[in-house]
N, C-alpha and C positions, 0 to 999 in steps of 0.2 A: 504494500500500500504506500502511496506517495505521501511524503511528509508535507504538512500543511504549508510551511514556508516555501517549499519548492513549487507547490501548486500556485501560490500567490505570486511568487517571482515570475513564473512562466506566464501567468495571466496578465500581469502588468507589462511585461516585455512584449507579448503578443499584441496587446492593445496599442502600445506605443508604435510598433512597426506598422500596424494597420492605419492608425490615425495620422501619421506623418506622411504627407504626400511626397511622391518621387519628384525627380527633376523635370519631368515632362508635364506635370500638372500645371504649373504656371504658364507654360507655353500653350497648352490646350485651352486654358481659361482665357488667356489674352487673345488668342486667335478667334475663339468663339465670340468674345465681346466685340472684336473688331470686324469680323467677317460674317457673324451669324452662325446659325446651326450647321449649315453646309460646310463652312470653313472649319468648324470644330470637329465635325465627323470626319472630314478628310484628314485633319491633323491626327486624330486618333488612329485612322487607318494607316497613315504613313508611319506613325510611331510603332504600330504593331508589325508592319512589314519590315521596319528597320530592326526589330528584335529577332526576326526569323533566322538570319545568318548566325547570330549569337547562340541561338538555341540549337541550331543544326550542327554546330561545331562539335 
């Protein structure tokens, strides 16, 4: 059985990792505000396509 302080530490760390946005989030938000929904969606698509070579390695 997991020790309570380990479970608490894991929960806090997992929440922090999920809550803090990555480096592409400000870019997506900025382009969405400047170009609208279509610009934001295209930015997300480009971001995802850019990750494919990193994942495929």
